[in-house]
Phi, psi and omega in degrees: 000143185264127177282135177281302187194144171260112195301319187287358171257007183294321185295315177301319177297317178298311179301318173302316184289322171301312179302320181292323179297316175296325177292323181289327173297315180291326177292319184295336181288352177275351184284158177287158186293318171306324180288324181297323178293325178294315180300323185294315184293329176292318179308305188297330180289323185281346182291004178279129192239123174269114184262117180258144184223128167263121195244127174253122178241134180218159176271185185295341181257014176080012180279143188280141178261129186230010176257020182276153180244168174308325178294337180288343188248147173223131185250135174240138175239116185054046173067012180255126182287138181253148176278132173281131180246353179207136176213135176208140176213103198222107178299330180268007176303136181275156187243144175256104192240118175258128170257123175256104184250120180290117180244022182290175185298327176295343178283348183272348180277140183062022173070021187301310186295310184297330180281329180288320176299317176301318182286329177290336174302308180306307181305311186287316188285318191243347175262323172281147174277167180303327187275343182289145176248148182219150179228160180233124170244138173242147179223142176182149174057038176076012181233148169242127182243152177264109176275326173214127178281181188297129180210149162279342188283095181289329180294320179299318185294315186292332177291326174286319185299316183301332182276344185293133181230158183270144179197156169075194182265180189242108174258071183300303185305318186296322180293322177291324179297319186267335191279329176306314181302325173294317182297325178294352177276350175307136194280345175277153184294315174283119193220143179209153176241131168255111174259134186237122185196160169269358171088356180283128191236118181208022183210013184276155176267328180278142167283175176291318181300312180303316176308302189303316183294318186294326181290343178291344193280351174231159184268075178231103176300129182254113173267134188240142168236117173270107182256118179053050184299131185293137179262338182278111179302324180297318175302318181290340184299327181285347173255011188300128170240333173209164182296336179290357178275076176226169181298321179288326183289325173300311181303313184301319179289322183290316175305317179300309186304322184282313188299320187290328181260002177091011182270204180206144183257144173237146176232117193228144184243349183223142180304333180282352179272348185291313180302315178299327181292320184295318175298322181297313177303305178303320180295318178298321182296323184289337190263359186294151165262140174249117175252153172218154172206174189246132175230187190226135182264160173224184176271358183282345183054044184277158181267132174242122182280140181244137178223129177239130184229164178245165180292345175251110194288345181291343185284149172262121181247129179237132170206191189282153182284332180169195182198169176265129191273349185302144170299337177268353189274016181115185191252013173081000000 
C-alpha cells in the first residue's frame, strides 16, 4: 500500500517548505525592477479562481428536483451575486468515488469492520457503474494509506478490501484533513468522499476545527456514516483524547464534516441499514447539479461564504458552505 502522509511528520515537512519559500524570495530580490513588475502582473493574472459546486436540490418532502436550468440558480459569495460560468446536470455522469475507511482497533469490536466490508461489496458490485472509478483510503495509527488508487477494476478493489484488518488507534481528524485533496484527483467531474467510522477519535494531531477548515479547501462533498457509535460513556472513557469524545460529540463532529462540505451524515446501528444508506448516497450523487463561477484570490486568506438559491424559494438547496481565498490556501 502507498502511504499518503504520516501526520506526525507534517511539522518537519512544513519547516522545509518554509525554508524553501524564504530562499525563493531572496533569489527573486536579485531580479531587475521591470522583471519584478512582470512577475507581479503574472500573480494578478493567475489569482483568478474557478469555483466548482456540487449542488443538491430537494422539495419539502425530500424528493430530488431535476428540472431546473442554469437560469433557476443564483450563487452568492459573501452576499454578492456571482455570474454562473458553468452548469451541468447529467444523471449518467460518471463518478470518482473515494472511500475513507476507519480500520482502527475499535472497528474490530461488534464485527463493525466485517459488516462494513460486506456492505461495501454490494456498493461496488451493484451500485457503481462500470465507468465509475473508485479508490480506497484506510486510516489508523496516525497514518492514511492508499489501499487502492482510483480504478474502474472493481475486482481488484474487492480483493484488497477483503484482506484489510483492524489495528491501532484512530486519528479521525487527521484523516479527514488530508483525504479530500486526494479525492479531488479523480478524473470524473462528479467526485465524492465517503467516510465510514465509529467516530472514536484518540490519536489526531489536528483538532476538529482544523480538519473542517482544511477540508473546505477543495470541492469534495464528504458523506459520513457513523456506524455503531458507542453509547456507553464508561466505554468511551478508555479512548478519551479530548472532552468532545462523547456519543453526542461524535455525532456533532461527523455532521459538521458533512455540512461544511455539502455532503450528508448517516448514523447506523445495524448491518442491514448500511446498504440502504449506500443507495441513498449514490442516488443523491446522480441527482446533483454541478455549478461553476469565477472568483478572485488574495493574500488575506479570508473565508468566503457561499450561498446557492433557486427561483423557487421553497426548495432546499445544499452545497459546501464556503472556501478560503488566499493564493496559498488551496485551489478552491
